[in-house]
N, C-alpha and C positions, 0 to 999 in steps of 0.2 A: 406760251404761259412765262410768266419772269421767273427763274432761277429761283430769283433771289425775295419772291414774295413774301417769305416768312420774316424777312429783315423788314418789318414797317419804314424804320427812319433810318438811312443810313448816313452815317456821320464823315460825308467825304466833304471836301472842297470844293463850292460852286464858282465857274465862272460865265460871265455873260458874253465873255467873245475870248478868240485863240489870244489874241494879246492881254486877257487877265491871265491867260492859263500860262505864257511865257514870262510874266511878271512873277505869278507864285511860283513858278521853277525858280527862277534867278538866272537866266540865262539870256546871254546877249545874242539883241536880236539877227543880225546876218548868220550865226552859226544856229540858231533856233530853229529857221524858215529853210535853211539848209537840209538840217534833219527831217524836216516835213515833207518836204519836195524833192531832194536828191539823196535821202539816206543809204539807197543802194549802192551808193560809190563810195560811203565810208566804211562799210564792212572789209575786213582781212577774210581771207578763207583758209585754214589752217587744217591739214588731213593729219588724222592721228591713226597708227595702224592699231587694230582689233588683236587682241592676244588669239580670238578664237579664227583670225580670218577676216580678214577684208579692212575697208577703213571706215574711219568715223570722220565725216567732215560737220566742222564746227563752224560758224559765221560771228566772227568775232567783232562787238564794235568795239570804235576810240574810247580811252577815258573817259571825253567829256561825255559822248552818248551815254556812256555807262551810267553816268550820274543822274543824265536825265531820267533813265529807265527803272535807276534804284529810288526817285523820288518819287516818280507813280505807284512804284511798289509798297513805296513806304508811309504813303498818302491816300491812297487809293484802292490799291487790290488788297492791302491788309485788313481792310473796313470788311471785307467778307471771307467767310473761312470755306473751304471745300467740304468735301466729305469726313467724316475721322476715318472711312478706310483707305483714302488716299496719304501715304505716308511719307512719300519723296519729296526732299528737298523743300521739305513744311519744319516752321520754327518748332523748338520744343519737340521736333521727331526726330527718327534715325533709323538707321538699317534694323536697328533693334525693335522699333515700333512697327515693322512691317513683317520681323519674321516672330516677334512673340506671339500674336494670336495661332500659329501654326505648331506652337509646340506641341511635341507628344503625340501628334495624328497619323489615325494610321495609313490616310490616303493622301497623296500631295499631287495637285495639277497647277504645272507652270505654264503659261504661255506669255507672249512676247507679241505687243501691237508693232506690226512695220512702218518705218519710218514714220514714228509718233510725232515730233516736232513740225516737221514738212507737209505731215498731213492735217494740220490744222493751218484754217487760210486767214486772209485778211478778214473776210465780212464773219468769221465766226469771233475774230477778236473784238472789231467792232460792236458786234451784237455784246457783247459782254461789258462795255463801255453805256451802249443805252440800257442794260439791265442798272447800272449806276445813276442811270435817271438824267444822262448826258446827250444835250442835242445833238442833232445829227454833225457839226461840222466841229464840235469840240467831241465827241465820239470817234471822228475819221481822222482828225488830229491826234487822237491818242494812240488809236489803233496802229496810224503810218508810223509814228515814234515807235511801236515795240513792232514792227513787224520787217521780215525784209525779203524781196524780192515778192511779196504779197503771200508770204509763209511765216510761222514762228521760228526764226531761227534759235539752232542749238546751239549755246555761246551769249544769249542776251539774259542779265541778270529778272528779266520780267518773264522770262518764257517758261520756266518751271511752275510757275503759280497759274499762271495764263490757263496752263495745261491742263492744271485742278480744276480750274474753276470751269472751263469750257467742257471737262469730265464728268461736272454736276451730278448731272441728270443721269447719265450712263451708269456710274458708279451706283447713284444711290438705287436703280432698278436692281444691278447685279447684288447689292449689298441686302435687300431685300428679298430677292429670289431665294440667295442661297442663307440666308436667315431662317426660312420658312422650311428649309430642309435640313436646321443644325449644323449647317455648313460656314466655315470662315473665310471670310474675303477681304484682300488686300491689295492696294494697287502702287507700284512705286516706282513713277513714270510710268515705263512703257513695259515693266515686267506685273505682270497679274499672275497672282497667286492664290489658290483654291484648297481649301483642305476638309479632312472629316472622313464621313464613311465612304464605303464604296459608290454613293449615290452621284459624286465627282463626274463619274465616267457619262454619266447620261445626262448631267447637268451640262457640260461642255458644249454640247451641240445648242442649248439655249444660248448660254453664256455669248457664245459667237456670232449667233442674229443679232442678238442685242448691241455687240460691239459693231456690228457691220451697218445697222440703224443708225448709228453717229458716225458715220464716213471712215469707221478705220478696218483696217486690215490685220490679219492676224500673219506671223512668220512660222507656217504649219510647222518648218523644220526645227522650230524652236520649242516646240508642243512637247512637254517632258509627264506622263505619268508615273509616278513611286509609290510602290505598295509595300506593306509592311515586311520589312528586312532591309529593304536599300536605306542607305542612306541619304538623307534630306537635307539640303540645303538651299536655305531664302537668303537673296541679297547676301552671300557669302556666308551665311551664319548656318551651322548645325543645330537642327532642331529635333533630334532625335530623341532624347533624353534630357538635355540642358541643351542651352543655349551656351556655343562655344566655338572657338574657331577653327577652320580645318587645318589638322595636322601639317599641310604642307605650306601654310603662312608659316607657323611657328617654325617648322624646321629650316627655310630658306632665311628666315630672319638670322635665326642662330648661326647658320653658314655664313652670313654676311658680318656679322660681328666677329667670329672666329677668324676671319680672314684680314679683318679690319684691323683687330688687334698683331696677327701672325705679321702682315706686311706692312701696314700703315695705310694712312686715306690714300696717298698719290700713288704709290706700286700697286695697290688692289685697283685703282682704278682704271691705271693702264692695262694690268692683266684682264679686265672684263669688257677693255675697248668702249668704257663710257665714254661719251660723245656731249655733254654738258657739263657745266659746271657743277664744282664739288658740294658748292651749297645747296643744288636741285637735287643731288643724291643724298644728303644729308638731312633734306626738308623729307624726303621719300620715305627714307627709314624712318624717320620722328613720326610720320603719318603712318606706316603700316602698324609701330607701335601703338600708336595714339588708336587705329582700330581695335587694335587687339584690347586695350586697355578699356573699350568701350564695352566690348562683351566681357571678357575677363577680366576682371579689375586688380588682382595680383599679379597674374603674368604680365599685364600690362605693364604694370609698374617696373616690375621687373627687368622686361626690353627696356625700359628709358632710363635705369640707370645705367644697365650695362651700356646704352649708347652715349650717355652722359659720362661713363668714366672712359670711354676710347674718344671722346671729343673735348672733354677736358670741362666740360662743363660742370655747374652747381647742383651738386648728386643729390639734392633734398628732392623728395617726389613732392614736397607741398605744395611748391613752387608754381602757383597758379597760370601761368604765362605757359608755361612747359608743357604743365597737362590739358593744357586747353586747346592746344595742337590737331586741327580738323585733318583727318585721314583727305588724301587725294580722291578725285574719282575713280571708284572700281571697276573695271570691266567684268561682274559677276562671273562672266561663262570661265574665267582663269581658274574658278575653285571646281570645277566639273570635271575634273579630271583623278 
């Protein structure tokens, strides 16, 4: 049964051949067919250490392939909306969209889907393009462009949205189950959060059964039950009484700013053995300040102004370009201590 059956007419481009697909994207022949049939050779594998231990593997496509994938995202994938409870990497949604439904809830259950992106196969992605109405050769070509080694790569711009579309039926079933019992449900990529009454304790097994039916499994060691009196953090945001940033984040940012003022940028980077470019460190700090601003406006503006004074930038917080800086990807487990 089609996931998109309620959307009678999808306003997506029509291709009568793979060559028409190539021309619509506007990419040269040689590179396009290299992407179709040899794209496994194009990706670069990057290992990023997790603060919670272990390594996160990113498979990053080259810029030219990213542009092709972004075209697919903009012109095809965005024509269908995932379920509203899917909040990760969605236009006009954020970590706040994921945390807000769980504000002031007595009980919270947090679960983590194991190997989320690699668990989604080429065939599931091709089925998504079948759902858009594309015939086999076009659906296969589009799925080839969006997958790496027959799996969904963590690092491609199309992957988060495709994952949300693949999870559409799963999200719908879990949401309806929770709604029936006055329980809130959201999913931010691989992070599942359920909150409400103590019913969440017995709903856990039912939810896990649904997840397994869609070929996923849970990281059981990351399953967390939070009860009244516990500090409740959802995607890095405290939700006990109001939406707020963990004190550790603002405390560490204040400390960084203090040492920058005391020693200056170059000496401070030497003292902390920072190996990247100074611009990366500066961008990182502005990213954290922007994250704080997204949750607590006045506090975030204060930190941005403090950073402006350190780096001698325009100190007017009305500057749209400065205030629109997006926070870097955050490993939410760093806030669990």
